[in-house]
C-alpha positions in Angstrom: 12.4 4.8 3.1 12.7 8.3 1.9 10.8 9.9 -0.9 7.5 11.6 -1.8 5.4 8.6 -0.7 6.5 8.8 2.9 5.4 11.9 4.7 5.5 12.4 8.4 2.1 11.8 9.9 0.8 10.1 6.8 -1.3 7.1 7.9 0.2 3.7 7.2 -3.0 2.7 5.4 -2.5 5.6 2.9 1.1 4.6 2.4 0.1 1.0 2.0 -2.5 1.9 -0.7 0.2 3.8 -2.6 2.7 1.0 -2.2 0.3 -1.6 -3.4 -0.6 0.5 -6.5 3.0 1.0 -7.4 3.7 -2.7 -6.8 0.8 -3.7 -9.1 2.2 -1.4 -11.9 5.6 -3.1 -11.7 4.1 -6.6 -11.6 1.8 -5.8 -14.6 4.8 -4.6 -16.7 6.9 -7.5 -15.8 4.1 -10.0 -16.6 3.6 -8.2 -19.9 7.3 -8.6 -20.7 7.5 -12.2 -19.6 4.5 -13.0 -21.8 6.2 -11.6 -24.9 7.8 -13.9 -27.5 11.0 -12.9 -29.3 9.2 -11.2 -32.1 7.0 -9.2 -29.7 10.1 -8.1 -27.8 11.4 -6.4 -31.0 8.3 -4.1 -31.1 8.7 -0.6 -29.7 6.8 -1.7 -26.6 8.9 -4.8 -26.3 12.2 -2.8 -26.6 11.0 -0.3 -24.1 10.2 -3.1 -21.5 13.5 -4.9 -22.4 15.4 -1.7 -21.6 13.7 -1.4 -18.3 13.2 -5.0 -17.1 16.1 -4.9 -14.6 14.7 -1.8 -13.0 11.2 -3.1 -13.1 12.3 -6.2 -11.2 14.2 -4.1 -8.7 11.1 -1.9 -8.3 8.9 -4.9 -7.7 11.3 -6.1 -4.9 11.5 -2.6 -3.3 7.7 -2.1 -3.3 6.9 -5.7 -2.2 9.2 -5.1 0.8 7.5 -1.8 1.5 4.0 -3.5 1.3 5.3 -6.2 3.7 6.6 -3.5 6.1 3.4 -1.4 6.0 0.8 -4.2 6.3 1.4 -4.8 10.0 1.6 -1.1 10.7 -1.7 -0.4 8.9 -3.3 -3.3 10.9 -2.1 -1.8 14.1 -3.5 1.6 13.2 -6.9 0.0 12.4 -6.9 -1.8 15.7 -6.0 1.4 17.5 -8.7 3.3 15.8 -11.3 0.6 16.6 -10.2 0.7 20.2 -10.6 4.5 20.3 -14.0 4.3 18.7 -15.1 1.7 21.3 -13.8 3.8 24.1 -15.7 6.9 22.7 -18.9 4.9 22.3 -18.6 3.6 25.9 -18.0 7.1 27.2 -21.0 8.5 25.3 -23.2 5.6 26.4 -22.1 6.2 30.0 -22.8 9.9 29.8 -26.2 9.3 28.3 -27.0 6.8 31.1 -25.9 9.3 33.7 -28.0 12.1 32.1 -31.1 9.8 32.0 -30.7 9.0 35.8 -30.7 12.7 36.8 
């Protein structure tokens, strides 16, 4: 996926947060449109949503796919960071034990 929301080196968790926010915005507008009756769809807001509903649904699909793609990547990053933190703590603990023995 290209665009401003995917930058090299940007953590998957940050990308996931952005993707979820955008997905929520699409879902909210679609739900607003779907909840409108015929009279409400004739209001300025209803006409605006009507003119964009196809794009809103496409956007929801796009960002849902991106969320689905990023969730496992973000989880893998979290696991990697946790493993690195455990390793660092182990190293520090070992160093402190060695210092205490001398």
